[in-house]
C-alpha positions as CSV (number, residue, x, y, z in Angstrom):
1,X,32.0,2.9,9.8
2,X,31.9,1.8,6.2
3,X,31.3,4.3,3.4
4,X,28.0,2.6,2.5
5,X,26.7,2.8,6.1
6,X,27.8,6.5,6.3
7,X,25.8,7.3,3.2
8,X,22.8,5.3,4.6
9,X,22.9,7.5,7.6
10,X,23.0,10.6,5.4
11,X,19.8,9.4,3.8
12,X,18.2,8.7,7.2
13,X,19.2,12.2,8.3
14,X,17.6,13.7,5.3
15,X,14.4,11.8,5.9
16,X,14.3,12.9,9.6
17,X,14.8,16.5,8.5
18,X,12.0,16.2,6.0
19,X,9.6,14.8,8.6
20,X,10.7,17.5,11.2
21,X,10.1,20.3,8.7
22,X,6.7,18.8,7.8
23,X,5.7,18.7,11.5
24,X,7.0,22.2,12.4
25,X,5.8,24.0,9.3
26,X,2.6,22.1,9.2
27,X,1.7,23.1,12.8
28,X,2.5,26.7,12.0
29,X,0.2,26.7,8.9
30,X,-2.6,24.9,10.6
31,X,-2.5,27.2,13.7
32,X,-2.2,30.3,11.6
33,X,-4.6,29.5,8.7
34,X,-6.4,26.3,9.5
35,X,-6.1,25.2,5.9
36,X,-4.3,21.8,6.3
37,X,-7.4,20.2,7.8
38,X,-5.4,17.8,10.0
39,X,-4.8,18.0,13.7
40,X,-1.2,16.7,13.8
41,X,0.4,17.5,10.4
42,X,1.5,15.9,8.3
43,X,-0.6,13.0,9.7
44,X,-4.4,12.8,10.0
45,X,-4.5,12.2,13.8
46,X,-4.3,13.9,17.1
47,X,-1.8,13.8,20.0
48,X,-3.0,11.3,22.6
49,X,-0.4,9.1,24.4
50,X,-2.1,5.8,25.4
51,X,-1.8,2.1,26.0
52,X,-4.2,-0.6,25.1
53,X,-4.8,-4.4,25.1
54,X,-2.7,-4.7,22.0
55,X,0.4,-3.1,23.5
56,X,2.0,-6.3,25.0
57,X,1.3,-8.4,22.0
58,X,2.7,-5.7,19.6
59,X,5.8,-5.5,21.7
60,X,6.3,-9.3,21.7
61,X,5.8,-9.5,18.0
62,X,8.3,-6.7,17.4
63,X,10.9,-8.2,19.7
64,X,10.5,-11.7,18.3
65,X,10.7,-10.5,14.7
66,X,13.7,-8.3,15.3
67,X,15.5,-11.1,17.2
68,X,14.6,-14.1,15.1
69,X,13.1,-12.8,11.8
70,X,16.2,-12.5,9.7
71,X,17.5,-16.0,10.7
72,X,14.2,-17.7,10.2
73,X,13.6,-15.9,6.9
74,X,17.0,-17.3,5.7
75,X,16.3,-20.9,6.9
76,X,12.6,-21.7,6.5
77,X,11.4,-23.6,3.5
78,X,9.9,-21.1,1.0
79,X,6.2,-22.0,1.5
80,X,6.7,-22.1,5.3
81,X,8.3,-18.6,5.1
82,X,5.3,-17.3,3.1
83,X,2.9,-18.7,5.7
84,X,4.9,-17.3,8.6
85,X,5.1,-13.9,6.9
86,X,1.4,-13.7,6.5
87,X,0.7,-14.9,10.1
88,X,3.2,-12.5,11.6
89,X,2.1,-9.6,9.5
90,X,-1.5,-10.3,10.6
91,X,-0.5,-10.4,14.2
92,X,1.5,-7.2,13.9
93,X,-1.3,-5.3,12.1
94,X,-4.0,-6.5,14.5
95,X,-2.0,-6.0,17.7
96,X,-1.2,-2.4,16.6
97,X,-4.9,-1.8,15.9
98,X,-5.9,-3.2,19.3
99,X,-3.6,-0.6,21.1
100,X,-6.7,1.6,20.5
101,X,-9.0,-1.1,21.7
102,X,-11.4,-3.3,19.8
103,X,-14.1,-0.7,19.2
104,X,-12.0,2.2,18.2
105,X,-9.1,0.2,16.6
106,X,-11.1,-2.4,14.7
107,X,-14.9,-2.5,14.9
108,X,-15.5,1.2,14.6
109,X,-13.1,2.1,11.9
110,X,-15.3,1.3,8.9
111,X,-18.5,2.5,10.5
112,X,-17.7,6.2,10.9
113,X,-19.6,8.8,8.9
114,X,-17.1,8.9,6.1
115,X,-16.9,5.1,5.6
116,X,-18.3,2.3,3.4
117,X,-20.6,0.6,6.0
118,X,-22.7,3.7,6.3
119,X,-24.3,3.0,2.9
120,X,-24.6,-0.8,2.9
121,X,-28.4,-0.4,3.3
122,X,-28.6,1.7,0.1
123,X,-27.4,-1.3,-2.0
124,X,-30.4,-3.6,-1.5
125,X,-30.8,-3.4,-5.3
126,X,-27.2,-3.5,-6.6
127,X,-27.8,-3.0,-10.3
128,X,-30.0,0.1,-9.5
129,X,-27.4,1.4,-7.1
130,X,-24.6,1.1,-9.7
131,X,-26.7,2.9,-12.4
132,X,-27.4,5.7,-9.9
133,X,-23.9,5.8,-8.4
134,X,-22.7,8.9,-10.2
135,X,-25.8,10.9,-9.3
136,X,-24.7,11.0,-5.6
137,X,-21.0,11.9,-5.9
138,X,-21.2,15.8,-5.8
139,X,-21.8,17.4,-2.4
140,X,-24.9,19.3,-3.7
141,X,-26.4,16.0,-5.1
142,X,-29.3,14.5,-3.1
143,X,-28.2,11.9,-0.5
144,X,-24.6,12.4,-1.5
145,X,-22.3,9.5,-0.7
146,X,-19.9,9.7,2.3
147,X,-16.4,10.8,1.4
148,X,-14.8,7.4,1.0
149,X,-17.7,6.0,-1.0
150,X,-17.7,9.0,-3.3
151,X,-14.0,8.9,-3.6
152,X,-13.7,5.3,-4.9
153,X,-15.3,3.3,-7.7
154,X,-18.2,1.1,-6.4
155,X,-16.2,-2.2,-6.2
156,X,-14.9,-0.9,-2.9
157,X,-18.3,-0.5,-1.4
158,X,-19.7,-3.6,-3.0
159,X,-17.0,-5.6,-1.1
160,X,-18.6,-4.7,2.2
161,X,-22.1,-5.1,0.8
162,X,-21.2,-8.7,-0.2
163,X,-19.7,-9.4,3.2
164,X,-23.0,-8.2,4.7
165,X,-25.0,-10.4,2.4
166,X,-23.1,-13.5,3.4
167,X,-23.7,-12.8,7.1
168,X,-20.4,-11.1,8.0
169,X,-22.1,-7.9,9.1
170,X,-20.8,-4.9,11.0
171,X,-17.5,-3.2,11.5
172,X,-15.9,-6.1,13.3
173,X,-16.1,-8.5,10.4
174,X,-15.2,-5.7,7.9
175,X,-12.1,-4.8,10.0
176,X,-11.0,-8.4,10.2
177,X,-11.5,-8.8,6.4
178,X,-9.2,-5.8,5.8
179,X,-6.6,-7.1,8.2
180,X,-6.5,-10.7,7.0
181,X,-6.6,-9.9,3.3
182,X,-4.3,-6.8,3.7
183,X,-1.7,-8.9,5.4
184,X,-1.4,-11.1,2.3
185,X,0.1,-8.2,0.4
186,X,3.5,-8.9,2.0
187,X,3.3,-12.4,0.6
188,X,2.5,-11.1,-2.9
189,X,5.5,-8.8,-2.8
190,X,7.8,-11.7,-1.7
191,X,6.5,-13.9,-4.5
192,X,7.2,-11.1,-7.0
193,X,10.6,-10.3,-5.7
194,X,11.6,-14.0,-5.8
195,X,10.4,-14.4,-9.3
196,X,11.9,-11.2,-10.7
197,X,15.1,-10.9,-8.7
198,X,16.1,-13.9,-6.6
199,X,15.0,-15.8,-3.6
200,X,17.9,-14.5,-1.4
201,X,16.7,-10.9,-1.8
202,X,13.1,-11.9,-1.1
203,X,14.2,-13.7,2.1
204,X,16.2,-10.6,3.2
205,X,13.2,-8.4,2.5
206,X,10.7,-10.6,4.3
207,X,11.2,-9.3,7.9
208,X,10.9,-5.7,6.7
209,X,7.7,-6.4,4.9
210,X,6.3,-8.1,8.0
211,X,7.3,-5.4,10.4
212,X,6.5,-2.3,8.3
213,X,5.3,0.9,10.1
214,X,2.6,0.9,7.5
215,X,0.8,-1.6,9.7
216,X,-0.3,1.3,11.9
217,X,-2.7,2.3,9.1
218,X,-3.4,-1.1,7.6
219,X,-5.4,-2.0,10.7
220,X,-8.1,-1.4,9.9
221,X,-8.3,0.4,6.6
222,X,-9.9,-0.6,3.3
223,X,-6.7,0.6,1.7
224,X,-5.0,-2.5,3.1
225,X,-7.4,-4.6,1.2
226,X,-6.9,-2.6,-1.9
227,X,-3.1,-2.9,-1.5
228,X,-3.4,-6.7,-1.4
229,X,-5.5,-6.9,-4.6
230,X,-3.0,-4.6,-6.4
231,X,0.0,-6.6,-5.0
232,X,-1.3,-9.9,-6.2
233,X,-2.0,-8.5,-9.6
234,X,1.7,-7.7,-9.8
235,X,2.8,-11.0,-8.3
236,X,0.8,-13.0,-10.8
237,X,2.2,-11.0,-13.6
238,X,5.7,-11.7,-12.3
239,X,4.9,-15.4,-12.3
240,X,3.5,-15.1,-15.8
241,X,6.8,-13.7,-17.2
242,X,9.0,-16.1,-15.3
243,X,7.1,-19.3,-14.4
244,X,5.4,-22.2,-16.2
245,X,1.8,-21.3,-15.8
246,X,1.9,-18.4,-18.1
247,X,-1.7,-18.4,-19.3
248,X,-3.5,-18.7,-15.9
249,X,-1.1,-16.2,-14.2
250,X,-1.5,-13.6,-17.0
251,X,-5.2,-13.9,-17.0
252,X,-5.4,-13.8,-13.2
253,X,-3.1,-10.7,-13.2
254,X,-5.3,-8.9,-15.6
255,X,-8.4,-9.8,-13.7
256,X,-7.0,-8.4,-10.5
257,X,-5.7,-5.3,-12.1
258,X,-9.1,-4.6,-13.5
259,X,-10.6,-5.1,-10.1
260,X,-7.9,-2.8,-8.6
261,X,-8.9,0.0,-10.9
262,X,-12.5,-0.4,-9.7
263,X,-11.4,-0.3,-6.0
264,X,-9.5,2.9,-6.3
265,X,-9.0,5.4,-9.1
266,X,-5.5,6.2,-8.1
267,X,-4.4,2.6,-8.3
268,X,-4.5,2.7,-12.1
269,X,-0.9,3.9,-11.5
270,X,0.0,0.3,-10.8
271,X,0.2,0.1,-14.5
272,X,3.7,1.6,-14.1
273,X,4.8,-1.2,-11.8
274,X,3.2,-3.7,-14.2
275,X,5.2,-2.1,-17.0
276,X,8.4,-2.6,-15.0
277,X,7.5,-6.3,-14.6
278,X,7.0,-6.7,-18.4
279,X,10.3,-5.0,-19.0
280,X,12.1,-7.4,-16.7
281,X,10.4,-10.3,-18.3
282,X,10.5,-9.1,-21.9
283,X,12.3,-12.2,-23.0
284,X,9.3,-14.4,-22.0
285,X,6.9,-11.9,-23.5
286,X,8.6,-12.2,-26.9
287,X,8.5,-16.0,-26.6
288,X,4.9,-16.1,-25.5
289,X,3.1,-13.0,-27.1
290,X,-0.3,-14.5,-26.1
291,X,0.7,-13.5,-22.5
292,X,-0.2,-9.9,-23.3
293,X,-3.5,-10.8,-24.9
294,X,-4.5,-12.8,-21.9
295,X,-3.4,-10.0,-19.6
296,X,-5.6,-7.5,-21.5
297,X,-8.5,-10.0,-21.7
298,X,-8.4,-10.4,-18.0
299,X,-8.1,-6.7,-17.3
300,X,-11.2,-6.1,-19.4
301,X,-13.5,-8.4,-17.4
302,X,-14.3,-6.2,-14.4
303,X,-14.6,-2.9,-16.4
304,X,-16.9,-4.6,-18.9
305,X,-19.1,-6.0,-16.1
306,X,-19.4,-2.6,-14.3
307,X,-20.0,-0.7,-17.6
308,X,-22.8,-3.2,-18.6
309,X,-24.3,-2.7,-15.2
310,X,-24.5,1.0,-15.8
311,X,-21.5,2.5,-14.0
312,X,-19.4,5.0,-16.0
313,X,-15.8,5.0,-14.6
314,X,-14.7,8.1,-16.5
315,X,-17.8,10.2,-15.6
316,X,-17.5,9.1,-12.0
317,X,-13.8,10.2,-11.9
318,X,-14.7,13.5,-13.5
319,X,-17.3,14.1,-10.8
320,X,-14.9,13.0,-8.1
321,X,-12.4,15.7,-9.1
322,X,-15.1,18.2,-8.6
323,X,-16.2,16.7,-5.3
324,X,-12.5,16.7,-4.1
325,X,-12.2,20.4,-4.8
326,X,-15.6,21.0,-3.0
327,X,-14.2,19.5,0.2
328,X,-11.0,19.6,2.1
329,X,-9.0,18.9,-1.1
330,X,-9.9,22.3,-2.4
331,X,-8.7,24.0,0.8
332,X,-5.5,22.1,1.6
333,X,-2.5,24.0,0.1
334,X,-0.7,22.1,-2.7
335,X,2.5,23.9,-1.9
336,X,2.7,22.2,1.5
337,X,1.3,18.8,0.7
338,X,3.4,18.2,-2.4
339,X,6.4,17.7,-0.2
340,X,4.8,16.9,3.2
341,X,3.1,13.9,1.6
342,X,6.7,12.5,1.1
343,X,7.2,12.9,4.9
344,X,4.1,10.8,5.4
345,X,5.8,8.2,3.1
346,X,8.8,8.2,5.4
347,X,6.6,7.5,8.4
348,X,4.8,4.6,6.8
349,X,7.9,3.0,5.2
350,X,10.3,3.8,8.0
351,X,13.9,5.1,8.2
352,X,15.3,1.7,7.0
353,X,13.5,2.3,3.7
354,X,15.1,5.7,3.3
355,X,18.4,4.0,3.5
356,X,17.2,1.2,1.3
357,X,16.1,3.6,-1.4
358,X,19.5,5.2,-1.2
359,X,21.1,1.9,-2.0
360,X,18.4,1.3,-4.7
361,X,19.5,4.4,-6.5
362,X,23.2,3.4,-6.2
363,X,22.4,0.0,-7.6
364,X,20.7,1.5,-10.6
365,X,23.4,4.0,-11.1
366,X,26.3,1.6,-11.0
367,X,24.8,-1.2,-13.0
368,X,23.1,0.3,-16.0
369,X,24.9,-2.1,-18.2
370,X,23.7,-5.2,-16.4
371,X,21.1,-7.3,-18.2
372,X,17.7,-6.8,-16.7
373,X,15.9,-9.4,-18.9
374,X,17.0,-12.6,-17.2
375,X,15.1,-13.1,-13.9
376,X,16.9,-16.5,-13.7
377,X,20.3,-15.0,-14.3
378,X,23.3,-16.3,-12.3
379,X,24.7,-13.0,-11.2
380,X,23.9,-11.3,-7.9
381,X,24.5,-7.9,-9.4
382,X,21.8,-8.6,-12.0
383,X,19.4,-9.6,-9.3
384,X,20.1,-6.4,-7.4
385,X,19.5,-4.3,-10.5
386,X,16.2,-6.1,-11.2
387,X,14.9,-5.5,-7.7
388,X,16.1,-1.9,-7.9
389,X,14.1,-1.4,-11.1
390,X,11.0,-2.8,-9.5
391,X,11.3,-0.5,-6.5
392,X,12.0,2.5,-8.7
393,X,8.8,1.8,-10.6
394,X,6.8,1.9,-7.4
395,X,8.6,5.1,-6.4
396,X,7.7,6.7,-9.7
397,X,4.0,5.7,-9.3
398,X,4.0,7.3,-5.8
399,X,5.6,10.5,-7.2
400,X,3.1,10.7,-10.0
401,X,0.3,10.4,-7.4
402,X,1.9,13.1,-5.4
403,X,2.3,15.6,-8.3
404,X,-1.3,15.0,-9.4
405,X,-2.7,17.0,-6.5
406,X,-5.3,14.4,-5.8
407,X,-3.6,13.1,-2.7
408,X,-3.3,16.1,-0.5
409,X,-3.0,14.6,3.1
410,X,-4.1,11.2,4.4
411,X,-1.4,9.7,2.2
412,X,-0.3,7.6,5.2
413,X,-3.4,5.6,4.3
414,X,-4.0,6.3,0.6
415,X,-0.4,5.4,-0.4
416,X,-0.2,2.0,1.4
417,X,-0.4,0.1,-1.9
418,X,2.6,1.9,-3.3
419,X,4.5,1.9,0.0
420,X,4.6,-1.8,0.3
421,X,6.7,-2.0,-2.9
422,X,9.3,0.4,-1.5
423,X,10.0,-1.9,1.5
424,X,11.9,-4.6,-0.5
425,X,14.7,-2.0,-0.9
426,X,15.6,-2.9,2.7
427,X,17.0,-6.2,1.3
428,X,20.1,-4.2,0.3
429,X,20.9,-3.2,3.9
430,X,23.5,-4.8,6.1
431,X,22.9,-5.2,9.9
432,X,19.2,-6.0,9.4
433,X,18.4,-6.4,13.1
434,X,19.3,-2.8,13.9
435,X,17.2,-1.5,11.0
436,X,14.3,-3.7,12.0
437,X,14.5,-2.4,15.5
438,X,14.2,1.1,14.1
439,X,11.2,0.2,12.1
440,X,9.4,-1.4,15.0
441,X,10.2,1.4,17.3
442,X,8.8,4.0,14.9
443,X,5.5,2.0,14.5
444,X,5.1,1.5,18.3
445,X,5.8,5.2,19.0
446,X,3.4,6.4,16.4
447,X,0.6,4.1,17.5
448,X,1.1,4.9,21.2
449,X,1.5,8.6,20.9
450,X,-1.1,9.5,18.3
451,X,-4.7,8.7,17.9
452,X,-4.8,8.0,14.2
453,X,-7.9,8.2,12.1
454,X,-9.3,8.9,8.7
């Protein structure tokens, strides 16, 4: 056994111990005090071994990706690889969702009492609904919004209102939207890694992005859709600081980042990942300073539109903090969730990512002197360091979200946008098939043993 592999296994062992502690201590706290407000801590779910129509498809996708994914990722033309990644990720997410059946796994997810489709009928007059949005956030307010509607800016709900208006009504269409769009997030991450690090690392990361355990919660969750929008904002920024279409990419990146902030308050932390991209591409930024102006101009579009329509983001967030403390967030103990959330992160990113993050830290530690400002540099060590910096920025964003205390529980869903940017760390691993098998096994076990929900 090599020294690197031994250290990888140490990292995996630490991750397993963290999850085990979160499960055992969490069950004790929940049974003794009932303050965690989850049935199977640290996850929001309940024990319920089951099979479903998606089981055979999920197994086939997993076996095929483990067996052929690394080789195909290395050989396929780049555009074909992106298409294959999206198609396989879509099949993986949807097949896992269908283990719970069509109604429970897909069509019913976004129609529960906490979800967005419950209020579509209240948006018949969209401008009036936006002006009145903050008046229904607090629990004591008349006709208060369901938890997920109150907990997000109105662009999240408006997405499903617009789907309804164009004839794609009901939970089935909403679920398919989240799966199909959410699956593009892995493509966006690959585009960014290729632009900022190198194509070889992107190809090595591709099977891990496709076969992520996070897929258990991406089907069907609106957070998968949020993850895709946020991911494409980063990918376009990466193209702006490395490619030829600087203006359109910078403007598009800003536009999507502005939308991201109006889909989820917490995803404003993607500014940290964006800052890492700008650091990596600082040479281009110095050459083309208009890039920053276009980025900021694009980022102002969505906030300006919502503000002119009568929605106050800052007031809504202030009220949300109060609403959060009025509900389960005010009861769930910070002292448990501040570290148990990290156990959730292990479960959605997998044990391979624990090893990959270990190697990410080693890469940053050993190569501090390597130039990070040349995404087209010739040295593999420089590419490794650039990828490590990108992953580290995502990890920092996740840790800030954790310390904020506004993500106590349900982070297996809420942190999906950040988790996807940790997965490229698996490109540093050797023996990819063994690690991929571990990722697939974890996802299949979780989805077949637990009835997940939110």
